[in-house]
BALUM-732857 format. One line per 2 residues: their letters; for each residue x, y, z of C-alpha. Coordinates in nm, 2 decimals. Layout:
<sites>
a	X:Y:Z ~ ...
</sites>
This chain:
<sites>
mi	10.69:9.05:10.39 ~ 10.37:9.14:10.56
tv	10.05:9.05:10.36 ~ 9.72:9.19:10.43
sn	9.42:9.03:10.24 ~ 9.07:9.15:10.23
ls	9.09:9.31:10.57 ~ 8.79:9.46:10.73
lr	8.72:9.60:11.07 ~ 8.35:9.71:11.20
fg	8.23:9.83:11.53 ~ 7.86:9.80:11.50
kr	7.74:10.01:11.22 ~ 8.07:10.18:11.20
tl	8.32:10.06:10.95 ~ 8.68:10.18:11.00
fe	8.82:10.00:10.70 ~ 8.69:9.76:10.44
dv	8.85:9.50:10.19 ~ 9.21:9.64:10.26
nl	9.48:9.46:10.06 ~ 9.84:9.56:10.12
kf	10.19:9.42:10.12 ~ 10.48:9.57:10.33
th	10.82:9.47:10.22 ~ 11.17:9.44:10.35
gn	11.38:9.75:10.38 ~ 11.10:10.01:10.39
cy	10.95:10.24:10.66 ~ 10.59:10.30:10.65
gv	10.43:10.60:10.81 ~ 10.05:10.51:10.90
ig	9.86:10.84:10.88 ~ 9.49:10.93:10.89
an	9.24:11.16:11.07 ~ 9.18:11.13:11.43
ga	8.98:10.81:11.49 ~ 9.06:10.67:11.14
gk	9.20:10.35:11.31 ~ 9.58:10.41:11.28
st	9.65:10.24:11.63 ~ 9.39:9.98:11.59
fm	9.54:9.88:11.25 ~ 9.87:9.84:11.43
ki	9.71:9.62:11.70 ~ 9.56:9.40:11.42
ls	9.91:9.35:11.28 ~ 10.05:9.27:11.63
gd	9.76:9.02:11.70 ~ 9.61:9.22:11.98
vd	9.29:9.30:11.79 ~ 9.10:9.05:11.56
ps	8.96:9.19:11.22 ~ 8.60:9.14:11.12
sg	8.71:8.96:10.83 ~ 9.02:8.90:10.62
sv	9.37:8.80:10.73 ~ 9.72:8.91:10.80
sf	10.02:8.69:10.71 ~ 10.39:8.69:10.78
tp	10.69:8.54:10.62 ~ 10.77:8.23:10.83
ge	11.03:8.27:11.10 ~ 11.03:8.66:11.12
rm	11.03:8.83:11.46 ~ 10.81:9.10:11.53
av	10.86:9.38:11.81 ~ 10.60:9.61:11.93
lt	10.64:9.94:12.11 ~ 10.41:9.88:12.41
qd	10.18:10.15:12.53 ~ 10.13:10.00:12.89
hy	10.39:10.19:13.08 ~ 10.33:9.97:13.40
af	10.37:9.64:13.25 ~ 10.72:9.60:13.36
de	10.73:9.80:13.69 ~ 10.87:9.51:13.90
ip	11.14:9.42:13.64 ~ 11.49:9.57:13.64
vi	11.54:9.80:13.34 ~ 11.81:9.62:13.16
et	11.62:9.29:13.18 ~ 11.30:9.48:13.06
vl	11.51:9.56:12.73 ~ 11.62:9.19:12.69
mg	11.25:9.09:12.72 ~ 11.21:9.25:12.38
hk	11.38:8.95:12.21 ~ 11.13:8.68:12.35
el	11.32:8.38:12.22 ~ 11.64:8.49:12.35
ys	11.51:8.60:12.69 ~ 11.34:8.25:12.71
im	11.67:8.08:12.64 ~ 11.85:8.30:12.92
ke	11.58:8.21:13.17 ~ 11.56:7.82:13.09
kd	11.95:7.81:13.11 ~ 11.96:8.00:13.46
al	11.69:7.77:13.58 ~ 11.89:7.46:13.48
ya	12.21:7.59:13.63 ~ 12.03:7.67:13.96
ke	11.90:7.32:14.01 ~ 12.06:7.12:14.31
df	12.00:6.78:14.15 ~ 12.15:6.89:13.80
td	12.11:6.56:13.58 ~ 12.30:6.44:13.27
kd	11.96:6.51:13.08 ~ 11.98:6.87:13.22
ge	12.34:6.90:13.09 ~ 12.25:6.79:12.74
ra	11.97:7.03:12.74 ~ 12.19:7.32:12.88
ge	12.46:7.24:12.60 ~ 12.17:7.28:12.33
le	12.07:7.59:12.49 ~ 12.43:7.72:12.50
ni	12.47:7.66:12.12 ~ 12.15:7.83:12.04
fa	12.24:8.11:12.27 ~ 12.58:8.16:12.10
em	12.43:8.15:11.75 ~ 12.19:8.44:11.87
dg	12.51:8.65:11.99 ~ 12.35:8.62:12.34
wn	12.68:8.67:12.53 ~ 12.67:9.03:12.39
ae	12.30:9.09:12.46 ~ 12.35:9.27:12.79
nn	12.61:9.49:12.65 ~ 12.40:9.56:12.33
aa	12.09:9.64:12.56 ~ 12.32:9.88:12.79
tl	12.45:10.05:12.48 ~ 12.10:10.10:12.34
ls	11.96:10.24:12.67 ~ 12.26:10.48:12.67
nl	12.19:10.60:12.32 ~ 11.82:10.66:12.43
gi	11.94:10.88:12.72 ~ 11.92:10.62:13.02
ke	12.22:10.66:13.22 ~ 12.42:10.35:13.34
eh	12.32:10.42:13.70 ~ 11.95:10.34:13.61
hf	12.03:10.02:13.43 ~ 11.98:9.78:13.73
kl	11.69:9.97:13.89 ~ 11.34:9.84:13.88
lk	11.14:10.01:13.60 ~ 10.88:10.17:13.86
el	11.19:10.37:14.01 ~ 11.21:10.57:13.67
dg	11.00:10.86:13.58 ~ 10.74:10.86:13.30
nq	10.98:11.00:13.03 ~ 11.26:10.75:13.12
kv	11.00:10.45:13.12 ~ 10.90:10.55:12.75
rv	11.28:10.55:12.65 ~ 11.32:10.20:12.81
ll	11.01:10.05:12.63 ~ 11.14:10.19:12.30
aq	11.48:10.03:12.38 ~ 11.30:9.71:12.44
al	11.11:9.73:12.09 ~ 11.45:9.81:11.91
fg	11.64:9.55:12.09 ~ 11.78:9.26:11.88
np	11.71:9.40:11.54 ~ 11.36:9.25:11.49
di	11.24:9.17:11.13 ~ 10.92:9.37:11.17
ll	10.90:9.68:11.40 ~ 10.57:9.84:11.49
ld	10.60:10.17:11.65 ~ 10.30:10.38:11.78
ep	10.39:10.74:11.87 ~ 10.77:10.65:11.93
tn	10.86:11.03:11.97 ~ 10.63:11.11:12.26
dl	10.83:11.22:12.57 ~ 11.17:11.21:12.38
di	11.40:11.52:12.36 ~ 11.54:11.65:12.04
et	11.88:11.46:12.07 ~ 11.72:11.13:12.13
is	11.46:11.20:11.85 ~ 11.75:11.26:11.62
wl	11.93:10.94:11.73 ~ 11.59:10.75:11.66
ed	11.57:10.91:11.31 ~ 11.92:10.81:11.23
fl	11.86:10.46:11.34 ~ 11.54:10.39:11.15
ag	11.68:10.56:10.84 ~ 11.94:10.31:10.83
ye	11.73:10.01:10.95 ~ 11.70:9.74:10.68
ni	11.40:9.55:10.80 ~ 11.01:9.64:10.79
vl	10.91:9.95:11.00 ~ 10.55:10.07:11.05
vv	10.52:10.39:11.25 ~ 10.23:10.61:11.37
sh	10.33:10.95:11.47 ~ 10.22:11.32:11.49
dr	10.56:11.44:11.41 ~ 10.56:11.55:11.06
hf	10.93:11.62:11.04 ~ 10.99:11.27:11.20
ld	10.77:11.10:10.92 ~ 10.96:11.30:10.66
tv	11.29:11.20:10.77 ~ 11.24:10.82:10.84
ct	10.96:10.71:10.58 ~ 10.99:10.56:10.23
hi	10.61:10.51:10.21 ~ 10.29:10.65:10.35
vd	9.98:10.44:10.44 ~ 9.69:10.66:10.43
id	9.36:10.56:10.60 ~ 9.10:10.76:10.41
fs	8.75:10.67:10.26 ~ 8.74:10.36:10.49
km	9.03:10.22:10.28 ~ 9.39:10.20:10.30
si	9.65:10.29:10.04 ~ 10.02:10.28:10.02
ys	10.20:10.57:9.86 ~ 10.59:10.61:9.78
gn	10.75:10.89:9.93 ~ 10.75:11.07:10.27
ys	10.46:11.26:10.44 ~ 10.53:11.59:10.26
fw	10.51:11.41:9.92 ~ 10.19:11.25:10.00
ye	10.05:11.57:10.14 ~ 10.15:11.78:9.85
ss	10.05:11.53:9.59 ~ 9.70:11.48:9.73
ql	9.65:11.85:9.75 ~ 9.77:11.89:9.38
al	9.54:11.59:9.27 ~ 9.24:11.77:9.46
rq	9.32:12.09:9.27 ~ 9.32:11.92:8.95
rs	9.01:11.73:9.01 ~ 8.83:12.05:9.08
dq	8.96:12.20:8.76 ~ 8.72:12.05:8.50
nk	8.85:12.25:8.20 ~ 9.21:12.15:8.23
km	9.34:11.93:7.96 ~ 9.44:11.58:8.06
ed	9.80:11.62:7.91 ~ 9.85:11.94:8.11
kv	9.76:11.75:8.42 ~ 10.00:11.46:8.36
ke	10.28:11.71:8.29 ~ 10.21:11.90:8.62
lq	10.22:11.58:8.81 ~ 10.53:11.46:8.63
df	10.71:11.79:8.73 ~ 10.58:11.77:9.07
ir	10.75:11.40:9.09 ~ 11.06:11.50:8.94
rf	11.10:11.80:9.20 ~ 11.05:11.56:9.48
sa	11.29:11.29:9.33 ~ 11.56:11.56:9.31
na	11.51:11.64:9.68 ~ 11.52:11.27:9.77
sk	11.89:11.27:9.67 ~ 11.96:11.46:9.98
sk	11.79:11.24:10.23 ~ 11.93:10.95:10.42
qa	11.74:10.70:10.23 ~ 11.82:10.86:9.89
ts	11.85:10.56:9.66 ~ 11.55:10.36:9.75
rk	11.34:10.67:9.80 ~ 11.42:10.83:9.46
ka	11.37:10.48:9.28 ~ 11.04:10.44:9.45
le	10.93:10.80:9.33 ~ 11.03:10.74:8.98
ki	10.81:10.44:8.96 ~ 10.49:10.62:9.08
nl	10.18:10.55:8.86 ~ 10.02:10.88:8.80
de	9.68:10.73:8.85 ~ 9.76:10.62:9.20
iq	9.78:10.98:9.33 ~ 9.43:11.06:9.48
ps	9.29:11.35:9.64 ~ 9.26:11.32:10.01
nr	8.91:11.33:10.19 ~ 9.06:11.48:10.49
ky	8.95:11.81:10.61 ~ 9.20:12.06:10.76
pg	9.13:12.32:11.04 ~ 9.16:12.69:11.03
im	9.39:12.79:11.30 ~ 9.39:13.18:11.29
fn	9.55:13.41:11.54 ~ 9.48:13.73:11.36
nm	9.21:13.87:11.59 ~ 9.41:14.02:11.88
sr	9.19:14.22:12.13 ~ 9.50:14.45:12.18
ea	9.82:14.49:12.02 ~ 10.12:14.40:12.23
gd	10.33:14.68:12.34 ~ 10.72:14.69:12.35
qi	10.72:14.53:12.71 ~ 10.64:14.17:12.66
lq	10.82:13.96:12.92 ~ 11.11:14.01:13.17
ie	11.29:13.72:13.35 ~ 11.53:13.77:13.62
kl	11.75:13.51:13.81 ~ 11.47:13.24:13.76
kk	11.56:12.91:13.93 ~ 11.36:12.59:13.98
vs	11.45:12.32:14.23 ~ 11.27:11.99:14.26
gt	11.39:11.77:14.56 ~ 11.77:11.74:14.53
et	11.75:11.83:14.16 ~ 11.82:12.18:14.01
ff	11.63:12.21:13.66 ~ 11.76:12.55:13.59
sg	11.90:12.86:13.77 ~ 12.01:13.21:13.68
id	11.78:13.26:13.37 ~ 11.78:13.61:13.28
ll	11.57:13.69:12.96 ~ 11.41:13.99:12.79
vn	11.15:13.89:12.54 ~ 11.11:14.16:12.26
kg	10.79:14.23:12.04 ~ 10.77:13.98:11.75
dk	11.00:13.72:11.91 ~ 10.95:13.34:11.85
ia	11.13:13.14:12.11 ~ 11.19:12.77:12.14
vl	11.27:12.64:12.49 ~ 11.51:12.35:12.46
sn	11.66:12.10:12.72 ~ 11.79:11.74:12.74
ns	11.56:11.72:13.05 ~ 11.19:11.74:12.95
la	11.09:11.81:13.32 ~ 11.30:12.12:13.31
tt	11.11:12.25:13.01 ~ 10.78:12.15:13.17
af	10.87:12.34:13.48 ~ 10.97:12.65:13.29
yn	10.64:12.63:13.10 ~ 10.43:12.58:13.42
il	10.60:12.89:13.59 ~ 10.53:13.11:13.30
tg	10.17:13.01:13.29 ~ 10.11:13.04:13.67
rd	10.06:12.68:13.72 ~ 10.37:12.65:13.94
td	10.44:12.90:14.21 ~ 10.74:12.73:14.38
yk	11.03:12.89:14.22 ~ 11.30:13.15:14.30
ge	11.37:13.47:14.11 ~ 11.10:13.65:13.93
fk	10.92:13.72:13.59 ~ 10.69:13.99:13.48
wg	10.45:14.01:13.18 ~ 10.40:14.36:13.03
vt	10.08:14.55:13.10 ~ 9.95:14.52:12.74
in	10.00:14.14:12.75 ~ 9.72:13.87:12.71
va	9.86:13.52:12.74 ~ 9.70:13.21:12.59
di	9.83:12.86:12.61 ~ 9.74:12.49:12.56
pn	9.90:12.25:12.82 ~ 9.98:11.88:12.73
ds	9.71:11.75:12.96 ~ 9.38:11.94:12.91
sa	9.16:11.71:13.10 ~ 9.11:11.97:13.38
yf	8.91:12.19:13.14 ~ 8.66:11.92:13.07
eg	8.61:11.71:13.39 ~ 8.27:11.75:13.57
kd	8.14:11.97:13.28 ~ 7.81:11.83:13.14
ln	7.79:12.11:12.88 ~ 7.76:12.09:12.49
lv	8.06:12.25:12.31 ~ 7.89:12.57:12.25
dw	7.81:12.64:12.61 ~ 8.16:12.51:12.71
lr	8.34:12.75:12.47 ~ 8.10:13.03:12.58
ey	8.24:13.03:12.93 ~ 8.57:13.15:12.80
se	8.44:13.43:12.59 ~ 8.48:13.76:12.75
gd	8.30:13.95:12.51 ~ 8.03:13.82:12.25
kd	7.84:13.53:12.38 ~ 7.62:13.49:12.07
eq	7.57:13.12:11.96 ~ 7.66:13.19:11.61
fi	7.98:13.38:11.69 ~ 8.08:13.09:11.94
rg	7.99:12.83:11.66 ~ 8.24:13.02:11.42
fl	8.53:12.92:11.63 ~ 8.42:12.56:11.67
gr	8.35:12.54:11.30 ~ 8.73:12.65:11.23
ml	8.83:12.32:11.42 ~ 8.59:12.11:11.22
fs	8.30:12.10:11.46 ~ 7.98:12.16:11.26
ge	7.62:12.10:11.26 ~ 7.49:11.87:11.54
ev	7.85:11.81:11.64 ~ 7.86:12.12:11.85
lk	7.60:11.98:12.06 ~ 7.82:11.70:12.18
ks	7.89:11.70:12.57 ~ 8.24:11.83:12.65
nv	8.30:11.54:12.90 ~ 8.28:11.27:12.66
ls	8.53:11.39:12.38 ~ 8.83:11.20:12.27
gg	9.18:11.34:12.31 ~ 9.19:11.49:11.97
ek	8.85:11.64:12.00 ~ 8.95:11.81:12.34
mr	9.26:11.94:12.16 ~ 9.05:12.09:11.87
cm	8.83:12.25:12.15 ~ 9.14:12.38:12.32
fs	9.24:12.55:12.00 ~ 8.89:12.71:11.96
km	8.94:12.84:12.31 ~ 9.29:12.97:12.23
ml	9.16:13.16:11.93 ~ 8.85:13.29:12.12
qq	9.07:13.46:12.39 ~ 9.23:13.68:12.12
an	9.58:13.67:12.29 ~ 9.88:13.85:12.17
vl	10.13:13.61:12.33 ~ 10.09:13.24:12.27
lf	10.26:12.96:12.47 ~ 10.27:12.59:12.36
tq	10.43:12.28:12.53 ~ 10.52:11.98:12.30
pg	10.29:12.09:12.00 ~ 10.42:11.81:11.80
yw	10.23:11.55:12.00 ~ 9.90:11.69:11.87
sm	10.00:11.86:11.54 ~ 9.83:11.60:11.32
sf	9.53:11.50:11.54 ~ 9.32:11.68:11.30
</sites>
């Protein structure tokens, strides 16, 4: 169990959360959600001990082991991949290193022998003899081939590093597992494996993710950071969202009778309970939903953006995109070759690969960012393309402009301030916020600006790369 008591965190005059009291219990997976900047990652750092709260405390059941998905992708660069994973179980790894140091001594004494015997017993009780095989299996399940297991971590690319660090967190069945954005840079197959792994995980899991489907699949509870408070709700993300919207509608309807409101909530819970029977965590989730106190369901204070692409400057013709014999090679690796594709009006196409570098290369070719390829592609004469890359920093670096002036640069037609403010307002920039400097924005704020830009462009073809990374940044 994790017990959070009277927890508060303040930065100057700003309060992230105040007087938080929560309990996290065995066998449950908690999805931590909140608006951009609400303190999701900071709360995880408080639990892991990396950040001290302003007041209050966090306590754990004695003897329980915690594992954390590290966000520092360079911390283990000089360490072999397999050893990096083993380091996830600190006690076991410490015993392994101490044993190796004892056996390497030239003047091995009787006392050393006694200590080595003690370590061997503990090592065996911890299933240490299977540790390397278990680590290798975990790496393979996460898409790291055996040929990479004994390379230094710095020899792997960024996507492979993420998988190794995830394997490190999962290794050894920790009692408490803290995962901040675990699906970033994972392909669909690996995400599916992780979903299955966590759905059957019997210990405590807390996860921050922008992937709604992932949260729906793995979570038994949602921890919502709102109103500078933190509340736990039974059910997955969709249940939390729909119930909070229902509560908001009921609160605004002052004339509705109380018994009608209760009946509506009960019917809603009953429907979700029925759907829970189809999930991987059916029994525990259904029981949790059936125990919900109707008074606990609160409307969310969160505002949602208005993303609307209904203002095309020109309707797309029948000729959208034609690709012939497209090929991309990087070094000695062929990402793809012989791609022939004809895109028709109204098509919605998902590009999939077990190699994220291949999908990124395909995206960069179509957007004109990569010109080193074989074959050809041609957009139709009526086509106006808009896209949002994963890394949008190039659009903001060196630009000392307020948001109105920043967005005005991308308007080919109307430059009026009220017109520009309208697109910023859809993405929750209002009042004095539009006078913020574009070069001091957070990652989530930059993405909201990029959506404003995309809507302003009035494109008739939209390209997205990894939209799940930022789909809940708002």
